N, C-alpha and C positions, 0 to 999 in steps of 0.2 A: 367487328366480328372477332370472336374469341378463338385464338389458336388452340388446336388440339394436338397433343403428342402422346405417344405410347409410353408406358412405364420404362421400357428398356432405353428408349431415346432420352427420356428425362434423366435417367440415371447416368447415362454416358455424356450428356450435354448439359448437366445441371448448371455449371458456371455461366454458360451462354444464356440459358433460360433465365437465370437470376438477373443477369444484366438487362435483359428485355423487360422483366417485371419491374426492375428498379426505374425504368423509363415510363412506367405506367401501364404496360400491357398485362392482360390477364390470360393465363394459359391453363387449359384443362388437361389433366393427365388421365389417360385411360389404361385399363388393363383388359386385354382381349376385346377392345372396342367399347367397353363400358366405363363411363366416367367414374373415377374414384377420388379425385382431388382437384383442387383449383389453386394455382399459384397466383396470388394477387399482391399488389403493393401493400406494405404494412402502413398502418396509420401511425403517424408520429404522435408523441405525447402532447405536443403543442397544437395539434390539429383541432381540438375541441375546446370550447370555452368551458368554464366551470358550470354555467347554466346548462349547456348542451350535455355535459357529462352527467349531470344530475338527471336530466330527462332520459338519457340512455339507460342509466341504472334503474330508474323507475319503470321504464318500458320492459327491461330485462326481467325485473321482479314480477311484473304482472303476468308474464308468461310462465312462471315457475310456481309449482304447487307442491306442498309437502304431503298432501293427501291426509291420511289419518294421524300422522306423527306430529305431536306438538313440538313447536320450536324449542321450548324449554328443555325437552328431552334430548334433542339433538345437541344443544349447547352443553348439557351435562355429560353426554357421551363424549364430546370432544375434549372435555376437561380431564377425562380419565386417562388419556394417553399422553 
């Protein structure tokens, strides 16, 4: 079961919450009873193999669309700055 804490408590007890998260716990932060964030353990860079990383990138890309904007236009826009 995921622990839930209010935003004020999270602010005042952040160090303790981070210690718990470092041990694997996930904590939901709420504001006025509404979930606004989740503290969860960070994945380390070594946790995925190269093949797994490639699959994750491909999965991420499939869910993203540029709509009507051509990729070449976005690349050229980025080069202007």
